[in-house]
Gaussian input, Z-matrix of N, CA and C with variables (Angstrom, degrees):
# hf/3-21g

backbone

0 1
 N
 C     1     B1
 C     2     B2     1     A1
 N     3     B3     2     A2     1     D1
 C     4     B4     3     A3     2     D2
 C     5     B5     4     A4     3     D3
 N     6     B6     5     A5     4     D4
 C     7     B7     6     A6     5     D5
 C     8     B8     7     A7     6     D6
 N     9     B9     8     A8     7     D7
 C    10    B10     9     A9     8     D8
 C    11    B11    10    A10     9     D9
 N    12    B12    11    A11    10    D10
 C    13    B13    12    A12    11    D11
 C    14    B14    13    A13    12    D12
 N    15    B15    14    A14    13    D13
 C    16    B16    15    A15    14    D14
 C    17    B17    16    A16    15    D15
 N    18    B18    17    A17    16    D16
 C    19    B19    18    A18    17    D17
 C    20    B20    19    A19    18    D18
 N    21    B21    20    A20    19    D19
 C    22    B22    21    A21    20    D20
 C    23    B23    22    A22    21    D21
 N    24    B24    23    A23    22    D22
 C    25    B25    24    A24    23    D23
 C    26    B26    25    A25    24    D24
 N    27    B27    26    A26    25    D25
 C    28    B28    27    A27    26    D26
 C    29    B29    28    A28    27    D27
 N    30    B30    29    A29    28    D28
 C    31    B31    30    A30    29    D29
 C    32    B32    31    A31    30    D30
 N    33    B33    32    A32    31    D31
 C    34    B34    33    A33    32    D32
 C    35    B35    34    A34    33    D33
 N    36    B36    35    A35    34    D34
 C    37    B37    36    A36    35    D35
 C    38    B38    37    A37    36    D36
 N    39    B39    38    A38    37    D37
 C    40    B40    39    A39    38    D38
 C    41    B41    40    A40    39    D39
 N    42    B42    41    A41    40    D40
 C    43    B43    42    A42    41    D41
 C    44    B44    43    A43    42    D42
 N    45    B45    44    A44    43    D43
 C    46    B46    45    A45    44    D44
 C    47    B47    46    A46    45    D45
 N    48    B48    47    A47    46    D46
 C    49    B49    48    A48    47    D47
 C    50    B50    49    A49    48    D48
 N    51    B51    50    A50    49    D49
 C    52    B52    51    A51    50    D50
 C    53    B53    52    A52    51    D51
 N    54    B54    53    A53    52    D52
 C    55    B55    54    A54    53    D53
 C    56    B56    55    A55    54    D54
 N    57    B57    56    A56    55    D55
 C    58    B58    57    A57    56    D56
 C    59    B59    58    A58    57    D57
 N    60    B60    59    A59    58    D58
 C    61    B61    60    A60    59    D59
 C    62    B62    61    A61    60    D60
 N    63    B63    62    A62    61    D61
 C    64    B64    63    A63    62    D62
 C    65    B65    64    A64    63    D63
 N    66    B66    65    A65    64    D64
 C    67    B67    66    A66    65    D65
 C    68    B68    67    A67    66    D66
 N    69    B69    68    A68    67    D67
 C    70    B70    69    A69    68    D68
 C    71    B71    70    A70    69    D69
 N    72    B72    71    A71    70    D70
 C    73    B73    72    A72    71    D71
 C    74    B74    73    A73    72    D72
 N    75    B75    74    A74    73    D73
 C    76    B76    75    A75    74    D74
 C    77    B77    76    A76    75    D75
 N    78    B78    77    A77    76    D76
 C    79    B79    78    A78    77    D77
 C    80    B80    79    A79    78    D78
 N    81    B81    80    A80    79    D79
 C    82    B82    81    A81    80    D80
 C    83    B83    82    A82    81    D81
 N    84    B84    83    A83    82    D82
 C    85    B85    84    A84    83    D83
 C    86    B86    85    A85    84    D84
 N    87    B87    86    A86    85    D85
 C    88    B88    87    A87    86    D86
 C    89    B89    88    A88    87    D87
 N    90    B90    89    A89    88    D88
 C    91    B91    90    A90    89    D89
 C    92    B92    91    A91    90    D90
 N    93    B93    92    A92    91    D91
 C    94    B94    93    A93    92    D92
 C    95    B95    94    A94    93    D93
 N    96    B96    95    A95    94    D94
 C    97    B97    96    A96    95    D95
 C    98    B98    97    A97    96    D96
 N    99    B99    98    A98    97    D97
 C   100   B100    99    A99    98    D98
 C   101   B101   100   A100    99    D99
 N   102   B102   101   A101   100   D100
 C   103   B103   102   A102   101   D101
 C   104   B104   103   A103   102   D102
 N   105   B105   104   A104   103   D103
 C   106   B106   105   A105   104   D104
 C   107   B107   106   A106   105   D105
 N   108   B108   107   A107   106   D106
 C   109   B109   108   A108   107   D107
 C   110   B110   109   A109   108   D108
 N   111   B111   110   A110   109   D109
 C   112   B112   111   A111   110   D110
 C   113   B113   112   A112   111   D111
 N   114   B114   113   A113   112   D112
 C   115   B115   114   A114   113   D113
 C   116   B116   115   A115   114   D114
 N   117   B117   116   A116   115   D115
 C   118   B118   117   A117   116   D116
 C   119   B119   118   A118   117   D117
 N   120   B120   119   A119   118   D118
 C   121   B121   120   A120   119   D119
 C   122   B122   121   A121   120   D120
 N   123   B123   122   A122   121   D121
 C   124   B124   123   A123   122   D122
 C   125   B125   124   A124   123   D123
 N   126   B126   125   A125   124   D124
 C   127   B127   126   A126   125   D125
 C   128   B128   127   A127   126   D126
 N   129   B129   128   A128   127   D127
 C   130   B130   129   A129   128   D128
 C   131   B131   130   A130   129   D129
 N   132   B132   131   A131   130   D130
 C   133   B133   132   A132   131   D131
 C   134   B134   133   A133   132   D132
 N   135   B135   134   A134   133   D133
 C   136   B136   135   A135   134   D134
 C   137   B137   136   A136   135   D135
 N   138   B138   137   A137   136   D136
 C   139   B139   138   A138   137   D137
 C   140   B140   139   A139   138   D138
 N   141   B141   140   A140   139   D139
 C   142   B142   141   A141   140   D140
 C   143   B143   142   A142   141   D141
 N   144   B144   143   A143   142   D142
 C   145   B145   144   A144   143   D143
 C   146   B146   145   A145   144   D144
 N   147   B147   146   A146   145   D145
 C   148   B148   147   A147   146   D146
 C   149   B149   148   A148   147   D147
 N   150   B150   149   A149   148   D148
 C   151   B151   150   A150   149   D149
 C   152   B152   151   A151   150   D150
 N   153   B153   152   A152   151   D151
 C   154   B154   153   A153   152   D152
 C   155   B155   154   A154   153   D153
 N   156   B156   155   A155   154   D154
 C   157   B157   156   A156   155   D155
 C   158   B158   157   A157   156   D156
 N   159   B159   158   A158   157   D157
 C   160   B160   159   A159   158   D158
 C   161   B161   160   A160   159   D159
 N   162   B162   161   A161   160   D160
 C   163   B163   162   A162   161   D161
 C   164   B164   163   A163   162   D162
 N   165   B165   164   A164   163   D163
 C   166   B166   165   A165   164   D164
 C   167   B167   166   A166   165   D165
 N   168   B168   167   A167   166   D166
 C   169   B169   168   A168   167   D167
 C   170   B170   169   A169   168   D168
 N   171   B171   170   A170   169   D169
 C   172   B172   171   A171   170   D170
 C   173   B173   172   A172   171   D171
 N   174   B174   173   A173   172   D172
 C   175   B175   174   A174   173   D173
 C   176   B176   175   A175   174   D174
 N   177   B177   176   A176   175   D175
 C   178   B178   177   A177   176   D176
 C   179   B179   178   A178   177   D177
 N   180   B180   179   A179   178   D178
 C   181   B181   180   A180   179   D179
 C   182   B182   181   A181   180   D180
 N   183   B183   182   A182   181   D181
 C   184   B184   183   A183   182   D182
 C   185   B185   184   A184   183   D183
 N   186   B186   185   A185   184   D184
 C   187   B187   186   A186   185   D185
 C   188   B188   187   A187   186   D186
 N   189   B189   188   A188   187   D187
 C   190   B190   189   A189   188   D188
 C   191   B191   190   A190   189   D189
 N   192   B192   191   A191   190   D190
 C   193   B193   192   A192   191   D191
 C   194   B194   193   A193   192   D192
 N   195   B195   194   A194   193   D193
 C   196   B196   195   A195   194   D194
 C   197   B197   196   A196   195   D195
 N   198   B198   197   A197   196   D196
 C   199   B199   198   A198   197   D197
 C   200   B200   199   A199   198   D198
 N   201   B201   200   A200   199   D199
 C   202   B202   201   A201   200   D200
 C   203   B203   202   A202   201   D201
 N   204   B204   203   A203   202   D202
 C   205   B205   204   A204   203   D203
 C   206   B206   205   A205   204   D204
 N   207   B207   206   A206   205   D205
 C   208   B208   207   A207   206   D206
 C   209   B209   208   A208   207   D207
 N   210   B210   209   A209   208   D208
 C   211   B211   210   A210   209   D209
 C   212   B212   211   A211   210   D210
 N   213   B213   212   A212   211   D211
 C   214   B214   213   A213   212   D212
 C   215   B215   214   A214   213   D213
 N   216   B216   215   A215   214   D214
 C   217   B217   216   A216   215   D215
 C   218   B218   217   A217   216   D216
 N   219   B219   218   A218   217   D217
 C   220   B220   219   A219   218   D218
 C   221   B221   220   A220   219   D219
 N   222   B222   221   A221   220   D220
 C   223   B223   222   A222   221   D221
 C   224   B224   223   A223   222   D222
 N   225   B225   224   A224   223   D223
 C   226   B226   225   A225   224   D224
 C   227   B227   226   A226   225   D225
 N   228   B228   227   A227   226   D226
 C   229   B229   228   A228   227   D227
 C   230   B230   229   A229   228   D228
 N   231   B231   230   A230   229   D229
 C   232   B232   231   A231   230   D230
 C   233   B233   232   A232   231   D231
 N   234   B234   233   A233   232   D232
 C   235   B235   234   A234   233   D233
 C   236   B236   235   A235   234   D234
 N   237   B237   236   A236   235   D235
 C   238   B238   237   A237   236   D236
 C   239   B239   238   A238   237   D237
 N   240   B240   239   A239   238   D238
 C   241   B241   240   A240   239   D239
 C   242   B242   241   A241   240   D240
 N   243   B243   242   A242   241   D241
 C   244   B244   243   A243   242   D242
 C   245   B245   244   A244   243   D243
 N   246   B246   245   A245   244   D244
 C   247   B247   246   A246   245   D245
 C   248   B248   247   A247   246   D246
 N   249   B249   248   A248   247   D247
 C   250   B250   249   A249   248   D248
 C   251   B251   250   A250   249   D249
 N   252   B252   251   A251   250   D250
 C   253   B253   252   A252   251   D251
 C   254   B254   253   A253   252   D252
 N   255   B255   254   A254   253   D253
 C   256   B256   255   A255   254   D254
 C   257   B257   256   A256   255   D255
 N   258   B258   257   A257   256   D256
 C   259   B259   258   A258   257   D257
 C   260   B260   259   A259   258   D258
 N   261   B261   260   A260   259   D259
 C   262   B262   261   A261   260   D260
 C   263   B263   262   A262   261   D261
 N   264   B264   263   A263   262   D262
 C   265   B265   264   A264   263   D263
 C   266   B266   265   A265   264   D264
 N   267   B267   266   A266   265   D265
 C   268   B268   267   A267   266   D266
 C   269   B269   268   A268   267   D267
 N   270   B270   269   A269   268   D268
 C   271   B271   270   A270   269   D269
 C   272   B272   271   A271   270   D270
 N   273   B273   272   A272   271   D271
 C   274   B274   273   A273   272   D272
 C   275   B275   274   A274   273   D273
 N   276   B276   275   A275   274   D274
 C   277   B277   276   A276   275   D275
 C   278   B278   277   A277   276   D276
 N   279   B279   278   A278   277   D277
 C   280   B280   279   A279   278   D278
 C   281   B281   280   A280   279   D279
 N   282   B282   281   A281   280   D280
 C   283   B283   282   A282   281   D281
 C   284   B284   283   A283   282   D282
 N   285   B285   284   A284   283   D283
 C   286   B286   285   A285   284   D284
 C   287   B287   286   A286   285   D285
 N   288   B288   287   A287   286   D286
 C   289   B289   288   A288   287   D287
 C   290   B290   289   A289   288   D288
 N   291   B291   290   A290   289   D289
 C   292   B292   291   A291   290   D290
 C   293   B293   292   A292   291   D291
 N   294   B294   293   A293   292   D292
 C   295   B295   294   A294   293   D293
 C   296   B296   295   A295   294   D294
 N   297   B297   296   A296   295   D295
 C   298   B298   297   A297   296   D296
 C   299   B299   298   A298   297   D297
 N   300   B300   299   A299   298   D298
 C   301   B301   300   A300   299   D299
 C   302   B302   301   A301   300   D300
 N   303   B303   302   A302   301   D301
 C   304   B304   303   A303   302   D302
 C   305   B305   304   A304   303   D303
 N   306   B306   305   A305   304   D304
 C   307   B307   306   A306   305   D305
 C   308   B308   307   A307   306   D306
 N   309   B309   308   A308   307   D307
 C   310   B310   309   A309   308   D308
 C   311   B311   310   A310   309   D309
 N   312   B312   311   A311   310   D310
 C   313   B313   312   A312   311   D311
 C   314   B314   313   A313   312   D312
 N   315   B315   314   A314   313   D313
 C   316   B316   315   A315   314   D314
 C   317   B317   316   A316   315   D315
 N   318   B318   317   A317   316   D316
 C   319   B319   318   A318   317   D317
 C   320   B320   319   A319   318   D318
 N   321   B321   320   A320   319   D319
 C   322   B322   321   A321   320   D320
 C   323   B323   322   A322   321   D321
 N   324   B324   323   A323   322   D322
 C   325   B325   324   A324   323   D323
 C   326   B326   325   A325   324   D324

   B1=1.4516
   B2=1.5215
   B3=1.3257
   B4=1.4597
   B5=1.5228
   B6=1.3135
   B7=1.4618
   B8=1.5211
   B9=1.3309
   B10=1.4687
   B11=1.5270
   B12=1.3259
   B13=1.4698
   B14=1.5219
   B15=1.3266
   B16=1.4649
   B17=1.5278
   B18=1.3347
   B19=1.4685
   B20=1.5202
   B21=1.3276
   B22=1.4641
   B23=1.5255
   B24=1.3207
   B25=1.4717
   B26=1.5227
   B27=1.3241
   B28=1.4711
   B29=1.5201
   B30=1.3198
   B31=1.4593
   B32=1.5272
   B33=1.3195
   B34=1.4677
   B35=1.5279
   B36=1.3197
   B37=1.4666
   B38=1.5227
   B39=1.3297
   B40=1.4627
   B41=1.5286
   B42=1.3202
   B43=1.4642
   B44=1.5255
   B45=1.3269
   B46=1.4665
   B47=1.5267
   B48=1.3255
   B49=1.4668
   B50=1.5279
   B51=1.3290
   B52=1.4682
   B53=1.5315
   B54=1.3235
   B55=1.4670
   B56=1.5247
   B57=1.3265
   B58=1.4600
   B59=1.5255
   B60=1.3336
   B61=1.4673
   B62=1.5260
   B63=1.3163
   B64=1.4624
   B65=1.5289
   B66=1.3169
   B67=1.4638
   B68=1.5291
   B69=1.3291
   B70=1.4675
   B71=1.5222
   B72=1.3179
   B73=1.4679
   B74=1.5331
   B75=1.3312
   B76=1.4678
   B77=1.5308
   B78=1.3228
   B79=1.4567
   B80=1.5112
   B81=1.3120
   B82=1.4602
   B83=1.5198
   B84=1.2995
   B85=1.4561
   B86=1.5158
   B87=1.3118
   B88=1.4564
   B89=1.5193
   B90=1.3058
   B91=1.4603
   B92=1.5192
   B93=1.3184
   B94=1.4622
   B95=1.5266
   B96=1.3063
   B97=1.4583
   B98=1.5179
   B99=1.3173
   B100=1.4614
   B101=1.5234
   B102=1.2731
   B103=1.4577
   B104=1.5104
   B105=1.2850
   B106=1.4539
   B107=1.5030
   B108=1.2950
   B109=1.4541
   B110=1.5234
   B111=1.3218
   B112=1.4647
   B113=1.5236
   B114=1.3264
   B115=1.4633
   B116=1.5286
   B117=1.3182
   B118=1.4651
   B119=1.5185
   B120=1.3124
   B121=1.4635
   B122=1.5283
   B123=1.3386
   B124=1.4616
   B125=1.5253
   B126=1.3266
   B127=1.4672
   B128=1.5203
   B129=1.3270
   B130=1.4625
   B131=1.5202
   B132=1.3415
   B133=1.4573
   B134=1.5319
   B135=1.3367
   B136=1.4683
   B137=1.5255
   B138=1.3239
   B139=1.4653
   B140=1.5303
   B141=1.3362
   B142=1.4679
   B143=1.5258
   B144=1.3474
   B145=1.4648
   B146=1.5207
   B147=1.3303
   B148=1.4612
   B149=1.5270
   B150=1.3345
   B151=1.4662
   B152=1.5255
   B153=1.3183
   B154=1.4622
   B155=1.5208
   B156=1.3366
   B157=1.4646
   B158=1.5268
   B159=1.3298
   B160=1.4677
   B161=1.5197
   B162=1.3336
   B163=1.4657
   B164=1.5280
   B165=1.3303
   B166=1.4543
   B167=1.5236
   B168=1.3276
   B169=1.4656
   B170=1.5268
   B171=1.3216
   B172=1.4611
   B173=1.5184
   B174=1.3254
   B175=1.4659
   B176=1.5261
   B177=1.3125
   B178=1.4606
   B179=1.5284
   B180=1.3154
   B181=1.4626
   B182=1.5250
   B183=1.3177
   B184=1.4642
   B185=1.5262
   B186=1.3169
   B187=1.4665
   B188=1.5281
   B189=1.3215
   B190=1.4569
   B191=1.5211
   B192=1.3070
   B193=1.4597
   B194=1.5276
   B195=1.3024
   B196=1.4617
   B197=1.5245
   B198=1.3199
   B199=1.4589
   B200=1.5266
   B201=1.3333
   B202=1.4656
   B203=1.5266
   B204=1.3223
   B205=1.4580
   B206=1.5242
   B207=1.3245
   B208=1.4628
   B209=1.5248
   B210=1.3032
   B211=1.4624
   B212=1.5191
   B213=1.2960
   B214=1.4632
   B215=1.5282
   B216=1.3215
   B217=1.4558
   B218=1.5204
   B219=1.2947
   B220=1.4627
   B221=1.5261
   B222=1.3199
   B223=1.4518
   B224=1.5084
   B225=1.2978
   B226=1.4558
   B227=1.5263
   B228=1.3189
   B229=1.4691
   B230=1.5265
   B231=1.3224
   B232=1.4630
   B233=1.5265
   B234=1.3118
   B235=1.4628
   B236=1.5243
   B237=1.3220
   B238=1.4696
   B239=1.5209
   B240=1.3214
   B241=1.4654
   B242=1.5242
   B243=1.3197
   B244=1.4637
   B245=1.5192
   B246=1.3279
   B247=1.4682
   B248=1.5218
   B249=1.3236
   B250=1.4685
   B251=1.5250
   B252=1.3329
   B253=1.4688
   B254=1.5244
   B255=1.3207
   B256=1.4613
   B257=1.5264
   B258=1.3324
   B259=1.4647
   B260=1.5226
   B261=1.2929
   B262=1.4552
   B263=1.5071
   B264=1.3253
   B265=1.4626
   B266=1.5229
   B267=1.3210
   B268=1.4613
   B269=1.5244
   B270=1.3150
   B271=1.4611
   B272=1.5223
   B273=1.3309
   B274=1.4671
   B275=1.5271
   B276=1.3083
   B277=1.4540
   B278=1.5160
   B279=1.3292
   B280=1.4605
   B281=1.5257
   B282=1.3057
   B283=1.4581
   B284=1.5220
   B285=1.3139
   B286=1.4620
   B287=1.5245
   B288=1.3424
   B289=1.4679
   B290=1.5303
   B291=1.2986
   B292=1.4703
   B293=1.5280
   B294=1.3285
   B295=1.4722
   B296=1.5315
   B297=1.3303
   B298=1.4647
   B299=1.5262
   B300=1.3221
   B301=1.4617
   B302=1.5278
   B303=1.3265
   B304=1.4653
   B305=1.5302
   B306=1.3232
   B307=1.4561
   B308=1.5270
   B309=1.3153
   B310=1.4598
   B311=1.5216
   B312=1.3277
   B313=1.4596
   B314=1.5241
   B315=1.3019
   B316=1.4565
   B317=1.5167
   B318=1.3100
   B319=1.4579
   B320=1.5198
   B321=1.3208
   B322=1.4584
   B323=1.5169
   B324=1.3246
   B325=1.4695
   B326=1.5065
   A1=107.86
   A2=116.36
   A3=119.38
   A4=110.57
   A5=115.38
   A6=121.59
   A7=111.37
   A8=117.18
   A9=119.13
   A10=111.39
   A11=118.39
   A12=120.85
   A13=109.76
   A14=117.10
   A15=121.44
   A16=110.58
   A17=116.38
   A18=120.19
   A19=111.38
   A20=117.86
   A21=120.37
   A22=111.01
   A23=117.29
   A24=120.18
   A25=110.50
   A26=117.09
   A27=121.05
   A28=110.50
   A29=117.08
   A30=121.03
   A31=110.80
   A32=117.07
   A33=120.72
   A34=110.63
   A35=117.22
   A36=122.00
   A37=110.77
   A38=117.16
   A39=120.80
   A40=111.77
   A41=117.43
   A42=120.17
   A43=111.31
   A44=116.94
   A45=119.63
   A46=110.87
   A47=117.25
   A48=121.20
   A49=110.12
   A50=116.26
   A51=120.72
   A52=109.93
   A53=116.42
   A54=121.39
   A55=110.93
   A56=117.48
   A57=121.27
   A58=111.66
   A59=116.89
   A60=120.76
   A61=110.86
   A62=117.01
   A63=120.66
   A64=110.74
   A65=117.27
   A66=120.79
   A67=110.93
   A68=117.15
   A69=121.06
   A70=112.05
   A71=117.43
   A72=120.79
   A73=111.76
   A74=115.80
   A75=122.47
   A76=111.85
   A77=115.22
   A78=121.05
   A79=111.66
   A80=115.42
   A81=122.05
   A82=108.60
   A83=116.06
   A84=120.74
   A85=109.23
   A86=114.54
   A87=121.43
   A88=107.13
   A89=116.93
   A90=121.80
   A91=106.72
   A92=115.78
   A93=121.49
   A94=108.24
   A95=116.33
   A96=120.60
   A97=108.31
   A98=116.14
   A99=117.50
   A100=108.72
   A101=117.79
   A102=121.84
   A103=107.94
   A104=115.85
   A105=118.81
   A106=110.66
   A107=115.00
   A108=119.07
   A109=111.39
   A110=117.79
   A111=120.20
   A112=111.69
   A113=116.89
   A114=119.05
   A115=112.43
   A116=117.64
   A117=120.94
   A118=107.82
   A119=117.10
   A120=121.99
   A121=113.83
   A122=117.68
   A123=120.13
   A124=110.70
   A125=115.08
   A126=119.90
   A127=108.69
   A128=115.91
   A129=120.97
   A130=110.48
   A131=115.82
   A132=119.50
   A133=108.65
   A134=116.79
   A135=120.56
   A136=112.64
   A137=117.08
   A138=121.19
   A139=111.42
   A140=117.19
   A141=124.79
   A142=113.39
   A143=116.31
   A144=120.21
   A145=108.50
   A146=116.18
   A147=120.75
   A148=109.92
   A149=116.15
   A150=121.58
   A151=109.57
   A152=115.16
   A153=121.52
   A154=110.04
   A155=116.01
   A156=119.55
   A157=109.58
   A158=117.75
   A159=122.51
   A160=112.66
   A161=116.64
   A162=121.24
   A163=112.36
   A164=116.54
   A165=120.79
   A166=114.39
   A167=116.57
   A168=120.52
   A169=109.66
   A170=115.35
   A171=120.23
   A172=110.81
   A173=116.15
   A174=121.20
   A175=107.73
   A176=115.82
   A177=121.81
   A178=110.01
   A179=115.73
   A180=121.99
   A181=107.97
   A182=116.89
   A183=121.26
   A184=112.37
   A185=117.35
   A186=120.45
   A187=110.29
   A188=115.84
   A189=120.98
   A190=109.77
   A191=116.02
   A192=120.62
   A193=108.36
   A194=116.28
   A195=121.26
   A196=112.19
   A197=117.18
   A198=120.75
   A199=109.73
   A200=117.98
   A201=119.80
   A202=110.80
   A203=115.44
   A204=121.45
   A205=108.05
   A206=117.30
   A207=118.60
   A208=111.59
   A209=115.32
   A210=121.59
   A211=105.82
   A212=117.32
   A213=121.10
   A214=111.53
   A215=116.60
   A216=121.52
   A217=107.84
   A218=117.77
   A219=123.40
   A220=110.61
   A221=118.01
   A222=120.35
   A223=111.72
   A224=114.87
   A225=121.98
   A226=111.58
   A227=117.49
   A228=120.98
   A229=112.10
   A230=118.09
   A231=121.84
   A232=112.86
   A233=117.33
   A234=120.96
   A235=112.32
   A236=118.61
   A237=120.89
   A238=111.27
   A239=117.58
   A240=120.66
   A241=111.04
   A242=116.83
   A243=120.48
   A244=111.07
   A245=117.01
   A246=120.49
   A247=110.31
   A248=117.31
   A249=119.80
   A250=110.79
   A251=117.43
   A252=119.92
   A253=111.07
   A254=116.85
   A255=120.36
   A256=111.61
   A257=117.00
   A258=120.37
   A259=111.23
   A260=116.87
   A261=121.31
   A262=116.24
   A263=114.82
   A264=121.28
   A265=110.10
   A266=117.25
   A267=120.41
   A268=112.42
   A269=116.97
   A270=120.82
   A271=112.44
   A272=116.95
   A273=120.76
   A274=113.49
   A275=118.26
   A276=120.94
   A277=115.06
   A278=118.09
   A279=120.39
   A280=110.46
   A281=116.35
   A282=122.22
   A283=106.98
   A284=116.29
   A285=120.98
   A286=109.24
   A287=118.07
   A288=120.57
   A289=111.05
   A290=116.75
   A291=121.58
   A292=112.65
   A293=117.58
   A294=119.24
   A295=113.17
   A296=118.18
   A297=121.76
   A298=110.13
   A299=116.13
   A300=120.97
   A301=107.79
   A302=118.18
   A303=119.61
   A304=113.47
   A305=114.42
   A306=121.75
   A307=110.46
   A308=116.53
   A309=121.56
   A310=111.78
   A311=117.17
   A312=120.77
   A313=110.01
   A314=115.31
   A315=121.18
   A316=107.02
   A317=116.38
   A318=120.92
   A319=108.18
   A320=115.92
   A321=121.83
   A322=107.48
   A323=115.87
   A324=119.59
   A325=110.32
   D1=132.64
   D2=-179.77
   D3=-71.14
   D4=160.47
   D5=-178.82
   D6=-59.58
   D7=-44.14
   D8=-178.15
   D9=-68.36
   D10=-36.39
   D11=177.20
   D12=-64.29
   D13=-43.41
   D14=178.01
   D15=-59.24
   D16=-45.04
   D17=-179.34
   D18=-64.77
   D19=-40.18
   D20=178.10
   D21=-65.92
   D22=-37.11
   D23=176.77
   D24=-64.11
   D25=-42.26
   D26=177.27
   D27=-62.38
   D28=-43.39
   D29=179.31
   D30=-61.92
   D31=-44.46
   D32=179.31
   D33=-61.15
   D34=-42.00
   D35=178.75
   D36=-63.07
   D37=-45.77
   D38=179.83
   D39=-65.85
   D40=-40.65
   D41=177.43
   D42=-63.28
   D43=-34.37
   D44=177.41
   D45=-65.86
   D46=-39.67
   D47=176.79
   D48=-61.94
   D49=-46.14
   D50=179.08
   D51=-63.05
   D52=-46.25
   D53=179.66
   D54=-56.54
   D55=-47.91
   D56=-178.01
   D57=-62.33
   D58=-41.08
   D59=179.49
   D60=-65.66
   D61=-41.11
   D62=-179.15
   D63=-70.50
   D64=-36.01
   D65=176.26
   D66=-60.98
   D67=-38.12
   D68=-179.09
   D69=-61.83
   D70=-33.40
   D71=-179.14
   D72=-101.16
   D73=10.94
   D74=179.55
   D75=55.69
   D76=41.83
   D77=179.29
   D78=-97.70
   D79=-170.39
   D80=177.06
   D81=-132.72
   D82=158.19
   D83=170.64
   D84=-148.29
   D85=154.39
   D86=-179.62
   D87=-127.58
   D88=128.44
   D89=176.06
   D90=-105.40
   D91=120.96
   D92=-177.47
   D93=-125.70
   D94=136.20
   D95=175.41
   D96=-141.43
   D97=148.56
   D98=176.01
   D99=-91.89
   D100=-76.21
   D101=174.87
   D102=-166.26
   D103=166.55
   D104=-176.81
   D105=-148.53
   D106=-145.18
   D107=-178.26
   D108=-135.45
   D109=26.59
   D110=-179.18
   D111=-62.84
   D112=-26.97
   D113=-178.84
   D114=-76.57
   D115=-13.48
   D116=177.92
   D117=-156.06
   D118=105.06
   D119=-172.06
   D120=-92.01
   D121=-4.26
   D122=-178.72
   D123=-127.61
   D124=154.97
   D125=174.83
   D126=-69.83
   D127=153.76
   D128=-178.37
   D129=-126.37
   D130=148.68
   D131=175.48
   D132=-85.99
   D133=-175.70
   D134=-176.38
   D135=-63.70
   D136=-24.05
   D137=178.20
   D138=-88.50
   D139=6.24
   D140=179.90
   D141=70.02
   D142=17.46
   D143=174.98
   D144=-87.49
   D145=150.15
   D146=179.58
   D147=-58.83
   D148=129.16
   D149=-178.91
   D150=-81.68
   D151=141.30
   D152=180.00
   D153=-113.98
   D154=150.84
   D155=175.92
   D156=-85.52
   D157=-173.51
   D158=-177.02
   D159=-62.86
   D160=-24.65
   D161=179.97
   D162=-92.04
   D163=2.46
   D164=179.33
   D165=83.59
   D166=10.81
   D167=178.74
   D168=-92.02
   D169=152.51
   D170=178.16
   D171=-61.05
   D172=140.07
   D173=174.63
   D174=-88.40
   D175=116.11
   D176=-177.53
   D177=-72.39
   D178=136.35
   D179=176.80
   D180=-91.53
   D181=111.26
   D182=-178.36
   D183=-103.50
   D184=-3.14
   D185=-178.02
   D186=-97.59
   D187=169.05
   D188=175.68
   D189=-71.01
   D190=151.40
   D191=173.77
   D192=-93.97
   D193=178.19
   D194=-179.74
   D195=-97.88
   D196=13.36
   D197=178.99
   D198=-65.27
   D199=142.30
   D200=177.87
   D201=-67.95
   D202=151.39
   D203=179.96
   D204=-113.18
   D205=105.33
   D206=-178.74
   D207=-75.27
   D208=144.90
   D209=171.30
   D210=-114.46
   D211=140.23
   D212=-178.67
   D213=-62.61
   D214=-42.62
   D215=-178.51
   D216=-137.18
   D217=136.79
   D218=176.27
   D219=55.97
   D220=-133.99
   D221=-176.53
   D222=-148.88
   D223=179.00
   D224=-177.54
   D225=-61.65
   D226=-28.40
   D227=-178.78
   D228=-63.42
   D229=-22.82
   D230=-179.55
   D231=-85.85
   D232=-10.62
   D233=-173.97
   D234=-65.41
   D235=-42.59
   D236=-176.90
   D237=-58.95
   D238=-47.95
   D239=179.45
   D240=-64.41
   D241=-38.21
   D242=179.70
   D243=-64.49
   D244=-45.80
   D245=178.73
   D246=-62.72
   D247=-41.23
   D248=178.44
   D249=-62.91
   D250=-38.66
   D251=175.90
   D252=-64.24
   D253=-40.40
   D254=179.52
   D255=-65.69
   D256=-35.55
   D257=178.04
   D258=-68.08
   D259=-31.23
   D260=171.21
   D261=94.87
   D262=127.01
   D263=176.69
   D264=-67.65
   D265=-45.12
   D266=-176.79
   D267=-72.79
   D268=-37.21
   D269=-175.88
   D270=-76.12
   D271=-47.23
   D272=-173.82
   D273=-119.89
   D274=-2.60
   D275=178.69
   D276=80.87
   D277=14.58
   D278=-179.89
   D279=-78.09
   D280=126.31
   D281=175.67
   D282=-123.73
   D283=128.54
   D284=-178.18
   D285=-72.35
   D286=123.42
   D287=177.36
   D288=-61.37
   D289=146.73
   D290=-176.02
   D291=-64.43
   D292=-24.82
   D293=-178.85
   D294=-80.69
   D295=-6.23
   D296=177.46
   D297=-72.95
   D298=154.85
   D299=170.85
   D300=-65.65
   D301=156.87
   D302=-175.73
   D303=-66.35
   D304=152.80
   D305=176.64
   D306=-68.90
   D307=158.77
   D308=178.49
   D309=-94.82
   D310=-0.87
   D311=-178.93
   D312=-128.86
   D313=162.58
   D314=172.35
   D315=-116.76
   D316=124.72
   D317=179.83
   D318=-87.90
   D319=122.31
   D320=179.07
   D321=-115.44
   D322=124.44
   D323=-178.70
   D324=-106.08

């Protein structure tokens, strides 16, 4: 199993634990990510071969890649207003500023 597959499996397992705990208390959670480098964990040379250091070990890629990050609905700019709506105006006093992009949900009381 590749390193990135192992890490994604661990993440899925941990998210399931969090999901189950939040379901028990009838809560909500939002998982947000921008982008990362799971699709390519090592640096590459101009020929796209894995780059090695002076000791012959793989050079780990710790920076973001240029791969596009899809959002299921709308875009990342709408996330802040959506999270603020989920936190609740009545419960915590959060009010979405008018200059924010619109929320992705409608709160019905």
